Each structure stands twice: as structure tokens, then as C-alpha cells.
ZAMARGU-4260 file (C-alpha; in steps of 0.2 Angstrom, whole numbers, plus 5000, padded with zeros to 4 digits):
<rodrens>
0) 5902/5094/5762 | 5912/5078/5765 | 5897/5067/5760 | 5895/5077/5744 | 5913/5075/5740
5) 5912/5056/5744 | 5896/5054/5733 | 5904/5063/5718 | 5920/5053/5719 | 5910/5036/5721
10) 5899/5041/5706 | 5914/5045/5695 | 5923/5029/5701 | 5907/5019/5697 | 5905/5026/5679
15) 5924/5023/5675 | 5925/5006/5682 | 5908/5001/5673 | 5915/5007/5657 | 5931/4997/5659
20) 5921/4981/5663 | 5910/4984/5647 | 5925/4986/5636 | 5933/4971/5644 | 5917/4960/5641
25) 5916/4967/5623 | 5934/4961/5620 | 5931/4944/5627 | 5914/4941/5618 | 5923/4946/5601
30) 5937/4934/5605 | 5925/4920/5608 | 5915/4925/5592 | 5931/4923/5581 | 5934/4906/5588
35) 5916/4901/5584 | 5917/4908/5567 | 5932/4897/5563 | 5923/4882/5569 | 5907/4886/5558
40) 5917/4890/5542 | 5914/4872/5537 | 5895/4875/5537 | 5898/4886/5522 | 5910/4875/5513
45) 5899/4859/5515 | 5911/4850/5527 | 5897/4852/5541 | 5879/4848/5537 | 5865/4859/5545
50) 5860/4846/5559 | 5878/4845/5565 | 5881/4864/5564 | 5865/4866/5574 | 5871/4854/5587
55) 5888/4863/5588 | 5880/4879/5589 | 5869/4873/5604 | 5884/4866/5613 | 5893/4883/5611
60) 5878/4892/5618 | 5878/4881/5633 | 5897/4882/5636 | 5898/4901/5633 | 5882/4906/5642
65) 5878/4916/5626 | 5866/4917/5612 | 5874/4912/5595 | 5867/4913/5577 | 5873/4913/5559
70) 5868/4925/5545 | 5871/4924/5527 | 5879/4938/5516 | 5862/4947/5516 | 5860/4947/5535
75) 5846/4935/5537 | 5848/4922/5551 | 5851/4905/5543 | 5856/4895/5558 | 5852/4895/5576
80) 5847/4883/5590 | 5829/4890/5590 | 5830/4890/5609 | 5834/4909/5612 | 5820/4916/5601
85) 5832/4925/5589 | 5823/4937/5577 | 5825/4937/5558 | 5834/4953/5559 | 5845/4951/5575
90) 5856/4967/5573 | 5854/4984/5566 | 5858/4986/5547 | 5873/4997/5551 | 5881/4983/5561
95) 5877/4971/5547 | 5885/4983/5535 | 5901/4984/5544 | 5903/4966/5547 | 5897/4959/5530
100) 5901/4973/5518 | 5916/4981/5526 | 5922/4964/5532 | 5926/4971/5549 | 5923/4963/5566
105) 5912/4973/5577 | 5908/4973/5596 | 5897/4984/5606 | 5881/4985/5616 | 5863/4983/5610
110) 5846/4986/5618 | 5837/4969/5622 | 5820/4965/5629 | 5828/4961/5646 | 5840/4975/5647
115) 5857/4978/5637 | 5867/4964/5628 | 5885/4964/5623 | 5886/4959/5605 | 5900/4954/5594
120) 5900/4950/5575 | 5913/4942/5564 | 5912/4939/5545 | 5915/4922/5538 | 5926/4922/5522
125) 5928/4909/5508 | 5943/4915/5499 | 5941/4934/5498 | 5922/4933/5497 | 5910/4936/5512
130) 5898/4922/5513 | 5890/4926/5530 | 5894/4930/5549 | 5893/4924/5566 | 5886/4934/5581
135) 5887/4931/5600 | 5876/4940/5612 | 5877/4939/5631 | 5869/4950/5645 | 5878/4965/5652
140) 5871/4961/5669 | 5888/4953/5676 | 5898/4969/5672 | 5885/4980/5680 | 5884/4969/5695
145) 5903/4969/5697 | 5903/4988/5696 | 5889/4990/5708 | 5898/4979/5720 | 5914/4989/5718
150) 5903/5005/5721 | 5897/4997/5737 | 5914/4993/5743 | 5920/5011/5738 | 5906/5019/5748
155) 5909/5008/5763 | 5928/5012/5762 | 5924/5030/5759 | 5912/5031/5774 | 5925/5023/5785
160) 5938/5034/5779 | 5927/5049/5781 | 5923/5044/5799 | 5941/5041/5803 | 5946/5058/5795
165) 5932/5066/5805 | 5938/5058/5821 | 5956/5063/5817 | 5950/5081/5812 | 5940/5083/5828
170) 5955/5076/5839 | 5967/5088/5830 | 5954/5103/5832 | 5952/5100/5850 | 5971/5098/5853
175) 5973/5115/5844 | 5958/5124/5851 | 5960/5119/5869 | 5976/5129/5872 | 5969/5143/5862
180) 5953/5143/5871 | 5963/5144/5887 | 5973/5158/5881 | 5957/5168/5876 | 5950/5165/5893
185) 5966/5170/5902 | 5967/5186/5891 | 5949/5190/5896 | 5953/5188/5914 | 5969/5199/5912
190) 5958/5212/5904 | 5946/5211/5919 | 5961/5215/5931 | 5965/5197/5936 | 5983/5198/5934
195) 5988/5182/5943 | 5980/5171/5929 | 5992/5160/5919 | 5991/5147/5906 | 5999/5130/5904
200) 6010/5130/5889 | 6003/5115/5879 | 5998/5110/5861 | 6009/5112/5846 | 6026/5120/5847
205) 6020/5137/5841 | 6004/5137/5852 | 6015/5132/5867 | 6027/5146/5863 | 6012/5158/5863
210) 6007/5152/5880 | 6025/5155/5887 | 6025/5173/5879 | 6008/5176/5887 | 6014/5171/5904
215) 6029/5182/5902 | 6018/5197/5897 | 6006/5194/5912 | 6021/5193/5924 | 6028/5210/5917
220) 6011/5218/5917 | 6008/5212/5935 | 6025/5219/5940 | 6021/5235/5931 | 6005/5237/5939
225) 6012/5234/5956 | 6026/5247/5953 | 6013/5259/5948 | 6003/5256/5964 | 6019/5257/5974
230) 6023/5274/5966 | 6006/5280/5969 | 6006/5276/5987 | 6024/5284/5989 | 6017/5299/5979
235) 6003/5301/5991 | 6014/5298/6006 | 6026/5311/5999 | 6013/5324/5997 | 6007/5321/6015
240) 6025/5323/6022 | 6029/5338/6012 | 6013/5346/6018 | 6017/5342/6036 | 6035/5347/6034
245) 6030/5364/6026 | 6016/5367/6039 | 6026/5366/6055 | 6040/5379/6051 | 6027/5390/6041
250) 6016/5390/6056 | 6030/5395/6068 | 6036/5409/6056 | 6019/5416/6054 | 6015/5416/6073
255) 6031/5425/6077 | 6029/5438/6063 | 6011/5441/6068 | 6017/5443/6086 | 6030/5456/6080
260) 6018/5465/6070 | 6006/5467/6084 | 6020/5472/6096 | 6016/5458/6107 | 6034/5454/6108
265) 6047/5467/6112 | 6065/5468/6117 | 6074/5451/6120 | 6058/5442/6116 | 6057/5450/6100
270) 6075/5446/6096 | 6072/5428/6101 | 6057/5427/6089 | 6067/5434/6075 | 6080/5421/6078
275) 6067/5407/6079 | 6059/5413/6063 | 6076/5413/6055 | 6080/5395/6060 | 6063/5389/6053
280) 6066/5398/6037 | 6083/5389/6036 | 6074/5373/6039 | 6062/5377/6025 | 6076/5380/6014
285) 6085/5364/6018 | 6068/5355/6015 | 6066/5363/5998 | 6084/5359/5993 | 6082/5341/5998
290) 6066/5340/5988 | 6074/5347/5973 | 6089/5336/5974 | 6077/5321/5976 | 6067/5326/5961
295) 6083/5328/5950 | 6089/5311/5955 | 6072/5304/5950 | 6072/5313/5934 | 6090/5308/5928
300) 6098/5292/5925 | 6116/5297/5929 | 6126/5309/5940 | 6128/5327/5937 | 6147/5326/5938
305) 6161/5317/5929 | 6173/5304/5936 | 6188/5312/5945 | 6203/5306/5953 | 6205/5313/5971
310) 6215/5311/5987 | 6203/5303/5999 | 6211/5309/6016 | 6211/5328/6012 | 6194/5326/6004
315) 6186/5318/6020 | 6195/5329/6032 | 6188/5345/6024 | 6171/5337/6024 | 6172/5332/6043
320) 6178/5350/6047 | 6162/5357/6038 | 6151/5345/6048 | 6159/5348/6065 | 6149/5365/6070
325) 6132/5357/6068 | 6138/5341/6078 | 6146/5352/6091 | 6129/5362/6093 | 6121/5346/6098
330) 6135/5340/6110 | 6141/5327/6098 | 6159/5324/6094 | 6166/5318/6076 | 6181/5307/6075
335) 6190/5301/6059 | 6197/5285/6064 | 6207/5280/6048 | 6208/5281/6030 | 6214/5266/6021
340) 6212/5272/6003 | 6225/5285/5997 | 6217/5290/5981 | 6201/5285/5972 | 6193/5287/5955
345) 6175/5292/5957 | 6162/5306/5960 | 6169/5316/5975 | 6153/5328/5976 | 6141/5313/5976
350) 6152/5304/5989 | 6152/5320/5999 | 6133/5321/5999 | 6132/5303/6004 | 6144/5305/6019
355) 6136/5321/6024 | 6119/5313/6025 | 6125/5298/6035 | 6135/5309/6047 | 6120/5321/6049
360) 6108/5306/6052 | 6121/5299/6065 | 6122/5316/6074 | 6104/5318/6075 | 6100/5301/6083
365) 6115/5302/6095 | 6113/5309/6113 | 6123/5324/6119 | 6141/5318/6124 | 6141/5304/6111
370) 6154/5301/6098 | 6151/5298/6079 | 6166/5288/6071 | 6170/5288/6053 | 6182/5277/6044
375) 6187/5272/6026 | 6192/5254/6022 | 6198/5246/6005 | 6187/5232/6001 | 6184/5222/5985
380) 6191/5234/5972 | 6182/5248/5980 | 6180/5260/5995 | 6170/5256/6010 | 6165/5271/6022
385) 6158/5267/6039 | 6149/5279/6050 | 6145/5273/6068 | 6133/5282/6080 | 6128/5279/6098
390) 6110/5281/6096 | 6095/5270/6100 | 6096/5260/6084 | 6083/5258/6070 | 6066/5253/6076
395) 6061/5235/6069 | 6045/5242/6061 | 6056/5254/6050 | 6070/5242/6046 | 6064/5238/6029
400) 6059/5256/6024 | 6073/5266/6031 | 6079/5271/6014 | 6062/5276/6007 | 6058/5295/6006
405) 6051/5303/6022 | 6054/5288/6033 | 6062/5293/6050 | 6061/5287/6068 | 6053/5303/6073
410) 6036/5305/6065 | 6034/5322/6073 | 6050/5329/6064 | 6054/5337/6081 | 6072/5335/6077
415) 6071/5344/6061 | 6073/5328/6050 | 6065/5328/6033 | 6067/5309/6030 | 6075/5312/6014
420) 6094/5311/6018 | 6095/5292/6018 | 6084/5291/6003 | 6095/5303/5993 | 6111/5294/5999
425) 6104/5277/5994 | 6100/5284/5976 | 6117/5291/5974 | 6126/5275/5980 | 6116/5265/5968
430) 6120/5277/5953 | 6138/5274/5957 | 6136/5255/5956 | 6137/5252/5975 | 6127/5247/5990
435) 6122/5255/6006 | 6117/5246/6022 | 6112/5249/6040 | 6116/5236/6053 | 6116/5236/6072
440) 6132/5238/6082 | 6136/5225/6095 | 6138/5238/6109 | 6123/5248/6104 | 6119/5261/6091
445) 6119/5258/6072 | 6133/5257/6059 | 6129/5264/6042 | 6141/5260/6028 | 6142/5260/6009
450) 6153/5253/5997 | 6157/5260/5979 | 6168/5254/5966 | 6183/5264/5962 | 6189/5257/5946
455) 6192/5269/5931 | 6178/5270/5918 | 6177/5255/5907 | 6184/5243/5920 | 6174/5232/5932
460) 6177/5231/5950 | 6174/5216/5961 | 6157/5213/5968 | 6153/5220/5985 | 6153/5208/6000
465) 6136/5198/6004 | 6124/5204/6017 | 6125/5198/6034 | 6110/5193/6045 | 6101/5208/6052
470) 6107/5220/6039 | 6096/5232/6030 | 6101/5236/6012 | 6095/5248/5999 | 6094/5238/5983
475) 6090/5243/5965 | 6072/5239/5962
</rodrens>
């Protein structure tokens, strides 16, 4: 296509330039012919005889490199050098008519035996009468040669320009296509599941920006897939734990009920079986309630209650009194060691659930005769609640997962733990904009604490303190 365009352009250029050169040559020949006519006017007046006129005509032919001849008023050649074989009728009648009868100079091209000539004719006047005319002819070859030379130069320049343009186009195409090809290959790899593929942002600004956006999309997609895998694993683990936690009490209840129906147990043993079945039923109820609470927290983005201003000390004292019977049944004492916050603006029911879960967990891991200590501190524009136990501490293999659902230190659930308490507590604290952590105590045991902001709605509290070494925190994912 480029070569065709180049050839077409060269052809038009050649024709236009050749026409210009022919016109210029015609004008120059006509100018010289008028000069010759002025010289040879004396031949018609008798001032110059025929030998002298023939001599002058031969000199003019040599100087002008043209053929010159003189015609009378009838158009017959009456004077020539005889060296250039001028025919008796040198020019067409129409040209003679214009020069001799219309008294108008003429220039143009005429066919000649060796090619094409440029011809000019000028009338010679004596007074107002036309007595003859002078004609000059010269070959058209020089104009054609100059036009052909120009065409060659045009073709050469066009070829060089086409080569340069092709090279520039190829370089630009590679520069544009290389990042686009890389993007296409990366997109294919991502479609095949290779989510770690990235591209180097390069090329023009728009293409480089496209590469940056592709990398961001791949990052988000990889993160989404990883979250989905994690959720799938947690869902599978949840089903396994729920099945385990339901199977154990249901098996016990079924066994005791079958023994009662078959009258295998009677008297005190029957009463004990009923009591155990009742305890297992309560355990099932707690598990179902915890599952429902966890499901509600998963399905909703906020908290079921509104912000309320409440007195902290009476609120916490009532909560401790409700927890004391369960702790006493395990031989564990509860101690409220101080409340440094008088009033707070927050979610008292959600806070009570968090404190109850932390105290319940501390009681279950503490040995008989131990003491669980609770205190409230004012810190960073919020309230910090600490629960210290005297248990064995958090196993290292569970330290990073202790706030996940169904994670406990007792995989057999012999202590009756569902593994949902700390998970629910962590979710509630995060919903309130706080943090929850577990850390080992210097003298043994574990300290569980959480911090929540207590500012009124619309006001920002200060950021919580940074984590110390060895702490385990539940963070928003």
C-alpha cells in the first residue's frame, strides 16, 4: 500500500514538473525568437542581403542550439541555413495562420522525426503589414531529462522516507504492542488460575496505567480467592466441630434415656441419670445459643443495641454476681479489684457479653482454689477491662488462632467449652471499634484484656496502645 501510494505520488509529481519545464522552455524559445525577429527585419527592408542574413541565421542557430528559418507572408520557407533539413512547410497551417494572418506570436510543441520539438513563431511587420515570420525549434529532450532526474530523486527520497517511516512504525508498534502482549499473556495466566502473575507497567502513559490497574485487579482477585479459601476451610471446620459438639451430649442423653426406658437404672441411679441428661441438655442449649449469636454477628454489620450512657461499677458488680455461682461450682473465686471509670457511653449488653466470655474462659482454665481477677482502667479515651487467670496459659500452637471459632486448648471438649466464646468476644469488640488481646502473665496464667472507645457518637477516641511482644490480638481482617 505504501509503495502504491509512493508510485502514484511520484507519477503526479513527474507529470506536473514536466509540464512546468515544457511551459518554461516554450516561454524561453519565444523570447529568443522575438529577438531573432528584430534582427532579421532588415532582411525584409533590404538593409541586409541574403548571404548576410543566412550567415546571421547560422550564427544564431549555433549560439542558441536551435533550428531557425524565415517564411514569407504565404508561409513558404525563404531563408534557412540548409544544414538542418527544414521542410518547405515547416509548421502546420493553423500555426502559420495564427502567426501570419492573426499577427500573434505562438509557442508550443510539434512532433518531429527524432521526437518532440518546442516551436515558437513570431510575425515580422513592416509598418502594419505582415511580410513574414521567424520560427525557432529546439528538442524537448532537456526538459524531459530534467523531469526524469527529478523523478529519480523523488523516488529515491520517497523510498528512503518510506523505509524510515516503516522503521519508525515498526518501532512504535513494538513499543505499543509489547506491554499489550504482556497484558494479554498475564490475563490468560490469571484466567488459568495463576493469580501471582503481574506485569511491569511500561509503554505510553495510558498503557502503563492499564498495567497498574491490572496488577491491582490481580491483587484484589488473589486476596478474594484467599479469603474464599479461608472461609471454606473455616466452614468445613465449623461443620466438623458442630457435629462433634452435638454428638457428645446427644449420645449421653440418648444412653441415659434408653437406660431409663429399659428400667436398667432405678432409684438414685435413675435420678443421677436424669440430672446428667438435664446438664447435657443445657449444654446443647448453650451451644445452639452461641451458634445463633455467632451467626447473627456474621450476618449483620452493626450491633443490635444503641449507644447508652451507664455507670460502670454497678454494671460490672451485677455481672460478677451473676457469674459467681458457676465459678464457685468449679472452686474458683472471682475478685473485682478496681473500677477506674465512673461512667461510660457505649453498648452495655455487648460489653457484658465480652466480659462474661472472658471470665467464663478464665474460670474454665483455672484450677480449683484459683482466683480470677477483674479490673477496669481508663486508657486512651476509652475503657480497658482486664481479666487475669491462674491457668496453664495459651499453648503456642494455638496462639495465633485463639480468637477463631471452635478453637480451644481442649480438643475433646471435656470441659464443656464450645470454642465460640473468644470468637464472639473478638467480633463484638471489633464492632465497637476496639481491640482484644491475650498475653502471658509474668507469674503464670494469662491476661485477657480488651479496649473500647467510650466517646459519644460522632466523636473520635484516641487510638489504642500498640501491641507488646508476645501478645495475641484479634484484628479486623
